[in-house]
N, C-alpha and C positions, 0 to 999 in steps of 0.2 A: 525680362522676370515675369510672369503672367499672376495676378492675383483674382481668385476666385471669388465672387461675392456672392453669397447664397441669403437671402431674404425670404423666413416665414411668413406666409400670410396668414397674419392670426387678426383673426378678425370677428366683430359681431355685433350686437344692439338688442338693446330691451326694448318693449313694447311701453306707450307713452301711461303713466300714471301718475296721479297724485299723492303723498304723501303727508299724512299729518301729525302733528308734532304735540306733547305735552309734557309735563312734568311726570316722571315717573319712579315710581320707587328703585329705588336701586336694588341690584343683586346682591344677595347675601355673598360673602367670599371668605372663607377659613384659608388662609397664607399658609402654605405648609413651613416648618421652621427651619431656617437656614442656620444653621450654628457658626459662629466665629471662630478664627484661631489667632494667636499671637504675633505672625508673622506682621515684620516691620522691614522696611526696604528706606536706605538712606543715602541720599543724594545732598551732596555739596554739605555735608551738616546737618541735614535736614530731614528728620523721621517722618516718612509714609507708612502709616497703617495700613496692612492688605488683608483685612480679615475673611476674605472670599477666597484668598490664594487657593484652598483646599479642591475648589472649582476646576481649576485651571487641567486636574488629573483627569482625562478624558476616559483613562484606562480603569480607575477605581472604582469598585462598587458604591461607595458613598454618591458618587457623582452621577452615577447610573440611577440609584433610587431616588436621588433627588430630581433629575432630571423626570423620571416615571410621576413621582409628586406632583410636581409643577405643572406637567400635560395634564394630569388627571384634573387639578383645579380648573387650569385654562378652559377645557373642553365640557367640565360641569356648567362651567358659568355661559359659555358659548352655546350650550342646549335649553337655555332658556331663553335666548332670543327667538322667537317663534317664526321668522321671516327670513331666518339664515336657510333652513330647508329650501325656499321659496327661491332663494337667489341661486343654490346650488341646482335646482332644478333648471332654473332658467339658462345658467351658463352651461350647462351641460348641453340642453336643447341647441343654443344659439353656437356654442363650439363644432358640432356637429356640420361640417358641410367639408366639399374638398377643398386641399389647400397644395397648391405645386409651386416648385421652385423653378429658376430659371436653366434651361438645359445647357449642357456641355458637351463637348468632345474628348473622347479619348480613346485611341486607335481607331477602330473602324464602328464604335459603339456611341450613339447620343445616350447618356445619360440625364436623369434629373432626380430631385426629391419629391415625394409626394406623401401626405397624411389624408385619409379617406374621411376623417374626420375626429371621431375620438380616439383614435390609435395612440398610444402614450408616445412614441418617438416614430419619426418622419421613416420613411421605407425610400431607398434608393430602387430606381427602373430603369431600364435602358432598351434600348431599340436599335437595328443595324443605321447607322448613319444612312438616311436616304429612304427608307422605308417609314409610311406612316406610324406617325406615333402610336397609333389606337393597339400596335401589335408587340406596344413593350411588356413586358418581364418583367417580372420582380427577382432585382440583383441581390442584394443584399438588405434583410430586414432585423432592425435591433429590436423589435418588438420579441423576437424568437431569441433574444439572448435570456431574457428572464421574464417568467409571468407577468410580474408587477412592473415591470417598464423600469427598474431601477437601475438596469444596466444599460449605458447609453452609448452612443456612437461619439467619440471624441476627436474625430478627424479624420481624413482620408489624402492619399497619394496616390497617384496612378505614374507608374514606369513611363518612359518617354514614349516606347510602342504600346502602350495601353494592356499591355497583356499580364502585368502583375500589376496587385493592389496591396497597399499596406495600408489597414486600417488601426485607429487607437480607439479602445473602448475605456469606458472609465466606470467604475462599480461604486455605487451608492452617491454619486456627485462629488465625489472624489477629485483631486487634480491630479493625481498620481493614474499614472495609462498603462496597460497593455498594450502591445502592437502585436497584430496579426497579419499573417502576409498570404496573398492567395491568389489563385491560380485564376484570372477571369474569365478565362473558354469555359473553366471546369468547375468553375467555384468550389474549389477545393483547396483547403490551407495544405501550404507546401512546406512549410517548417516549423520550429517550436516559436513558441510565443515568446516575443520579448516582452521582459518584466522591468518593473520600479521606474518609470518611466514620466517624466514628469515637465511641462512647461516647453512642449517640443513640439516642433513642426516635424515633416518628414520630406526631404526635398532629394529627390531620385538623380544618381549620376549616370546617363545615358540608361541602360536597363539591367546595370549590373548589380547597383545596391543603392544604399540611399543614407543622406545626414540626419541624425539627430540629438536629442538633447537632454542631459538627466542629472541629478543630482546622486551622490551617494545615497545609500539608504541612511536614514537617522537611525541612531544607536535607542534612542527612545521612542517615544509614540510615535507612529508613522504621520499622524493627524495633527500632530504638536509641535514636534520636537523640528528644532531649526535647520533649515537648508538652506546653507548660503554659498555655495560653491559649484556652479553650475558648468557644466563641461559637453563639447561636443564630440561625437561618435561618428564612424561609418561603421555600417552594417553591410558586409557584401553577402550577398544571398549565396546560401549554400554553407554557410560557418555557422557557428554557432554565438551566442550572444557574446560568452565570456574571453571570444577571439575578436571582437569587434575593437578598430583602432580608434584612439584616443588622439584627435585631432588638435583640439584647443579646450584648457581649462584647467584649474586643480592647481593655479599658480599660488604658491603660498603668502607671498609679500603682498596681493591684492586680490581681496572677493570679489570674483566676478559672477555676481549673484543671478543675472540671467544672459546666456549667448546661446545666438542663433546662426545657425549654418544654411546658406542656401545657395543652389546652383543657378547660373543662368542659362535661359532656355538653349540654348546652344552648346550648352556644354563646356564652354569655355573657361569660366570661372568660378570659384567657391566664393562664396564673398561670408568673412566672420563679422557678426557685431556684437562683441562684448560687453556689457553694462554691469555697472556697478549699482544702479538705482533703476528706478520705470523710467529716468528720465534721462537723456544723453547716452551716445555710445561710442566706444571706438571702432574703426571700419578698418577691415584687412582683405585682401584677395589672394587668392591662390591659384597660377594660371595651370589649369590641367591637363593642356595637351601638350606640358613638358613635364617630364618623368623628374619626381622627386623637387619640384617647384618649392620654393620657400612662402614662407606668409610675405607679403609685400603690404607695407604700413602705409594706409591713407591718411588716417587720422591717429594719433595716438592720446589722444584725450578723450574726455567725456563730456567736452563743453558743448555739442549740438546734439541734434536726434540726426542721422545721414545713412543714406543707404542705396546703393545701386541699383535701380530699376531697369536699366537697361543696357545693353552694349551692342555695339556695330563692330566686331573685329575686336580690336582694342580701344576703343573709343568707348569710354563709360560715362553713363546718365547717372547721376547722382542727386538725390532728392535731399536738400538740406535745410535746417534753419541756421547754420553757422551765418552771422551777422546779416540775417533774414529771419526777423521773429515770424514771419508770414511764409514760411517756406517757398524756395525758388527751385528750379533744375537748373545744376552746371554739367560742363562737357569736361571731360580728361585725358588725357592718353593712359594707357594703363603702365608704360614704360616710365613714368615720372606722374603720380598721380596725385602728389602735395597738394593743397590749398591753395599754393603761392600760382600755380599753373590751372587754378579752374576759371572757365569762361562762362560766362552767363548764356544760358539756353533760354529758358522761362523765367524772367525774371521776377522778383518779388514785386507784390502789387498792395495795395491797401488792404484786400481778402486774403483768407488762409487758403493755402492753396493743399490739395490732397490728388498727386498725380496717381495714371494709370498708362498701360498700353494696350494696344491691341489692334491687329490687324493693319500693322505698319505706321500706327498712327501713337498719337500721344495726347490722351485727355486729362486736362486742367479742371477739375471738380474743386470750383472754389466754394468756401462758404460766406453768403453777403449778409450780415446779421441772422445767420444760423442755416438760412436756407440757400438751396443748392443752385449753383449757375454752372454751367460746362463748356468750355471750349475745345476745339479740335485742333493740333496742330499737327504739321507734318514732321520729318526729321531731321529739316531743316531751320526747324524753328519758326514757321510761317504759318502764321494763322488762316486755317481753313476757313473755321465758320464757328459759330456760337450754336449748340444743338438746343434746337426747340424742345423744349420739355411741356410736359403735360398740364403743370402748372405750378404754383408757387408751393416747394415743398421737398424732400429730400430725395435725390436719383442716385443712386448707388448701383455697381455692378458693370462700370466702363472699362473691364479688361479680359482681355480672351489672348489666343495665341496671336502669334505674327502672322500667320498667315490664313488667318482666317476672313472670311468676308461679310461676317454679321456677327454683333453679339446682343446679348438680350439683359438687359437693364432692369431695376425696379423702382416706381415711382410711389409714394405714399405721403400724408401728411395727417394732421390729427383728426379731420373728419372725411377722408378720400380712403378708403381700402386700398392696400396694397395691391398693385398692377404689374404684371410684366410685359414689357415692351420689346420687340424686335428691331435693332439698330443697323440699318444697312450702310455700312463704316465708310464708303466711297463715296455715295449719294446723301450722307447725312439724311436719312427721312426714317421716322418713326413708325410702328404699327402695332398697333393694340395685340398682345401674343395670347395670354389669359387675364383673365377676369374673374376674381371670385362671383360665385353666383349664391348672393345673400341679400338678405331684406334689411338693405340701409340705404337711407335716403340724407347723402350727405348735405342736400339744400335744405334741409332743416336744421343744420348747425351752422354756428357761426366759429370761426377761429380768426383771432385779432393778437396782432403783434402790439404791445405798448412799450414804453421806455419808461422807468421810472428812476428817482433817485437815489441812493443808497446811504447811507451814514456821511460820508465824505463826499459826497457830491456827485460821484462817479453814476453816470448813467448805465443802466442795465437794463437789456432788452427781456421780456418776458411773454410768451403766447399763452393767451387766455381761449377757453375755449369750452362751448355750452350751447345748448339751444338758441335758437334765435329769437323765440318767443319769451324768454327766459326777461324776468323784472327784476330790477336793481334793487332788491328790498330789503339787503343788508340780511337775508335771512335761508340764505341758500347755501344748501352744504356744498363744502370746497374742499379739495384736496390738493394742497400745494406742494408738488413735487420737486424735487434738487438733487443734485451731485456735488459739483464744484471741486475739483480735483483732476491731479494726475492728468491734464492736457485732454480730459473726456468732455465731447463736444456732444450736447444734448440737442439734436435736432428732429423736426417733425416727423412723426409716423404713427400709425393708427393700429388702434389692439382692443380686443376683444374687452379688457378690462376699462379701460377707459371709455367706450361705449355706452358699458352696463352704468358706469359712473353718472355719463351724462345724460342718459334716459332717463335714470331717475330723479332729473332737475338737478344733478349736479352740476359744478365748474371744476373743471381742469387747467390746473396753472402750471407753467414750466418756465422757470425765470433761469436764462444763463448766466449763472454766476462766475465772479472770477475764480480762478483754478481751474477752471475749463479750458479747452482749447478753441472755442467760438471766435476768439478776436488774438489768435497767435500767442507765442511762446510769453509776451509781455502780460497780457491777460492772465493767462498760467501762472507765471513767476508773482503776479500780483496776491494769488490767495495761497501762498505755502510759505512754510517757516513761521518765521516772527512776523507774516502777513496774513497767517490762517483767520483771522478774526474777521477780515473783509467778507471772507464768505458768509460768514453768519451772518456780519450784519446786511450784506446785501438780501439775505433770505427774511433775514426781518424786516426789512423795509418792504420786502415784495407781500408779504402780510399785510404789513400795514397800508400799502397802495389798495389792495383787495378791501381790504375793510372800509378805508376812506371813501372807495369808488363806490361803494353798496353793493359789491357782490356778495359778500358776504360780513362776518361779524365773528368776534371770537370764541362765540356759543357756537358756530356752524363752521368751523376751521379744523382742518385736518392736514398735518405736515407728515410726510412721507419720504422716505431715500433707503436706497441700500448700500452696503458697503461703506464706502466713504460720504455716500448719501446717509448712510446710517448714523453716523456723527456728527454730520450736518444734524438730524434731529436731535440726536442727544444733547448737542451744546447749545440749539437753539432752546429747546425745551427747558433745561436746566437755567439758561440765561434768562430768558422769558415766560416763565411757566404759565402766565396767563393770557398770554397771546392766545394761545388756540386750546381748543376742546379736546381733542386727541391727536397724539402723537404715536406714528407707527414706523422705527427703526428695525430696519430687515439689515440682519447680517452684518452689524456695524461694526468701525472698529472704534470702541468705547473706551478702552483703558491704555491714556495717550501715553504712559509712563513705562509698559510693557510690551507695547505692539510689537518692539523690533525683537524680540525673543522668541517669537513663536514661526515656523516655518519659514515662509519668504519674507517675512515683514520687514527685515533690516533693510530690505530694498527700496521700501518706499519713504525713506527718508531726505529724500528730495525735497518731497511735498512738507513732510513733518515736521524733520530733525529729530534727534532722541534727548533722553533725558539725562545720558553722559555726556552728549555735547561740550556743553558748558551751563553755568547757571544761571546764565540768562533764558536760555531755550529751556533748560529743567523748568524754570518758574512759570516760562510763557504756555507750555504745555499743561502744568499743573494748574492753570488759571481757567484752561476750558475743557481738559477731559472729561468727561460725561462723569464714568465710574468715580471720581475725586468730587464733584462738584455736585452730588446731591445732598440736600442740607435737610436736617432733620426740621419739623414743622411747617414744612411748606406743602403748599397744595399744589400738585402737580397735575398736568391733563390726564385723561384716559388713556391709558398708555398699553397697546399690543407688542412689546417684543418680539420679533420672530427671527430663529434661526435654525440650521439643520445641523443634525449631530455628526456627519461627515464632512463639515466645513474644513477645509485644510489650508485654506487664502486667510479668511479671516476666523481664526477659531472661535467655536461657540462659546470659550471661557469670556471672552468679552461681554456675551449679550447677559450670562450666565452673574457675572460679579455686577452688572448693571441692573437687572432685575431682581437680583436682593437686596441691593441698594434701595431701590426704590419704594420694595414692600416693606422695609423695616423703618422707613422715613417719611412715607408719603403720609399728610393730613388730609382729613377728608372722606368722602366716599368714591370718589373717581379710584377706576380697579387699575391694578399695575400687574399685568398679567406676562406671560412668555408662554409662546408657541413653538415648540422644539419639533422638527419634522424627521422622522425616523428616516435612514436609509438617502439623507438629502445632503445636498454639500451647499457651494456658495451660489447655485441656481441655473447653471449649465447642464443641461440634459434632465430637468427635472420632468417626471413623467405627467402629462396632461393630465391624469385625474387627480393628483397630487395638486396641480397647481389649480384647478377649478376648484380642489375643496381649501384651499389656502384664501382663495380671493372671496370666495364665500365667507369666512370666517373674517375677513377683514372687513369686508365691506359691512357685515351683520355687524359688528364690534362699532365700526365708526357712526353708523348710522342709529344704532341705538344710545351710544353716550353723545348723540346729538340731540337725543329727544324723539327721536322719531317711533312711532308706536306701531306702527304697521304697514306692509307691504299687500296691496290688493292679492288676494290667494290667486283669483284665477288670472291674473295680467291682463285685464281686458277679455277673458272669455277664452284665451289660448289654452 
C-alpha cells in the first residue's frame, strides 16, 4: 500500500536587527462583560459550577455577540502595537517565494503541488510523464473555490488508471468534507457531490469506486455535537450517495469512533481498522478477489496499533506495536493471520520505526532521539543499505508505487529550509531535485540538542535553535513550544515563523515531552491518563533549564502550543504562572471535564480518561483542567488565546470559557485576550493571508509584553 507524503516548503527569514526594551505603560483594556449562569455539574457527589456553559452554544446570538465583542477588544489592543504592521509586512515579503512539493505519478501524468508565493492554497500542476516539467499546466486550483481562500483542498485520491480523481474540500476550516469526482482528462466534474463526510480517506478499488468514512449527521450543531459512530462506505461510480454500501460500522454495542478502509495496491484486499480511540485498533481483511467474501479478523482487540502496509499475494506485511512498543514489521499468510502465526520480518529495535514501501523495497524510517535514520530492506528482510541523508534532521516521503524506479523525499531541520531530493531506489543515490530560492543562511544559526532532567529524574531531549552569535544573557526572547500527547512526535523542521522569531534575536526551543511518540509506546503511555502530569512537569523542567542556562529568564519566556499543546500551555500557566511572561494557548483542549461531550472528543479518552470513568480519574482531571484551575487573585502571564469559529475538532467553547475565566480572575496589568479567527478551523487549510496575520499578531503581542518597545521600521533599509 503506497503512502504519499507531501511536505509544503514553508520557508523564510528576517534581516538582522537589534531590539531595545524598556518598561512600558500598559495598554488600557475594557474587557467585555461575560455574564454567568447557574449551571452546575455533579460528579461522584461533587458539584462543579459551569458559569460559562452558555458559550458552548455556537449557534446562539449571545455567543455570536460575545465573539464579536472579544475580537473588537483584542484587535483594539493589537492596533496599539506599532511594529505589528512591520512584522506583517516583513512576513508577507518573505513568504513570497515559489514552493514546490514532491512529484508523483498517476496514470500517464506526473503531478506536483505548487504555490507561487502568496497564494492562499497550493495548486496542483501536471505534465505528461516523460515531458519537460516546464510544460506543466494547472490541473486543480483550490484558490478558485472561494475568493478569500477559506475553502481548501482536503485530500485527493486517483483511480488506479489515473483517469478519475476524487477530491475532498473543507469549507471554513471544518473537518466536515464534501467529495467531488473529476474526469482527469476533461477536468469535468462527473457526478453529484458527496456530502457530510468526516475523518476520511478515499481508497479506490480498481477504477470502479472508492471506500470512504463518515458519521451520521449530528442532530444538534454540526460544529459541536457529538459524533461517535464512524462508518465505512463504498461508493460505486455512477450511483447516488444514498445507494452507497455500508461496509463496516454502526455497531450499537461498541462505539467505533474512527474506522478506515483501504485497498492494497494490487486490489487483492480491503483492510478495515476500527478504533474506539486515537490509540489502538482492531484489524480485519476482506478478500476482494472472492465474491461475497467475509471479513476475516486478524485482531479483535484494540491493544495495539497494527496495519497492513504491503502484501505479496496472500503474504501480508503488518506494521505493529503489539508486544513491540517501538514497532516492528511481521509477516503472516492471509489464510490464517492471527498473531500466533506472525513471524518477525523487521524486528523491533531501540528506536521507533515508521515503515513505508516503494520500488520493490521496504524503507524503515527510524527516529533516533527525534531525528531520522532510514534503512532500506528487500522483500526477504535483507538490509540493503542505510540511506545517506543530506544531514541531521527529518527525512520524509520514502514511499511510492511498487513498479517505480525512483522516489522523492523531503529533508529539513530547524535551520535547513526543506528541499526535495530524488532517490534512485536500486542504486541508493540521492540528488537534489528542488531547493527553494530564498535569502536564508543556515550557517548563521545553531541548532543544538540537549538532555535535561524532569521532576522525577527522567531524561528529556530538547532542541534549542538560535543565532550563532547569541549571547546567553538571560534576556533573550524565547518561545518554548510543546505538544506531549497522542503518540505525536515533534521532529525538526524549518518554518517561516521560526525563522522570523530567531532573526529577531529569539530562541526557539522544542522539548520532546512524554505523551509523544519519540521513544515509542512506553513514552506515549507515560504521559496519558493518571500520568498526564508528567507532560506538564517535563515542560516546566524545560523552561527551568532554559532559565538556569541563561538562554532566557521568566521575563522573556513565552510558552506556546496548539490543540493538545494548548492544554499543555493552559495547565502550565495555571500551575506555574510566575514561570513565564507570555502564554499562547492555541485551539486548546481546556475543559477537561467536558471535552468528551463535543464532536469526536470521546475518542481522546485513551490519552485523557474521562470525568465519568471513576472518582479518581475525575479528581485527577479536575486537578489540572485549565478552565477549572484559574484562581481569583492570581497574576497570570500576558495571554493571547487563539481559536477558530469553525473548529469542530477542539470546539472553540474550550477557549471561550478559559478566556472568560482569566478575564474575570486576573490580577495585575497583564492582558488576557482571545483572538477568534472567522471562517477558520483547527488549522489545516488556513489561507496564507490569515496565517501571516496570525503570526504578526502573536509575535507582536509576545514581544510587546516582554517589554520590547520597537522594531526598526526600515528593516536595515529594506
